[in-house]
C-alpha positions, 0 to 999 in steps of 0.5 A, spaced: 225 099 421 230 094 419 231 092 411 230 085 410 232 081 403 227 076 400 228 071 395 222 068 390 223 061 389 219 061 382 222 067 378 229 067 383 228 075 384 231 078 390 228 084 393 229 088 399 223 090 404 223 095 410 219 091 415 218 091 423 222 086 426 215 082 428 213 081 421 220 079 418 219 072 417 212 073 414 212 071 406 212 077 402 209 078 395 215 078 389 215 085 385 216 081 379 211 075 379 207 076 385 208 069 388 210 069 396 217 070 397 221 067 403 226 071 407 233 070 406 238 070 412 245 072 411 250 068 414 256 071 417 263 068 418 268 070 423 275 067 424 277 068 431 284 064 431 289 069 433 294 065 429 291 067 422 289 074 425 296 076 425 298 073 419 293 078 415 296 084 417 303 087 414 308 088 419 309 095 423 315 099 422 317 102 429 320 109 429 325 109 434 329 115 432 325 121 436 
């Protein structure tokens, strides 16, 4: 089962729970104050630009003396 992150709006506590995918969106009780906490959806950033991709890697040395 996957691990999901939840955050309590009342006390700002973040915690993780192992939940089935079918129950991932259901509010969970906060372990600190017992208030209902909503799931935090993690954001993923990906840059597909080939211009920036090659600039981030150092130049490879070519060994031609075999």
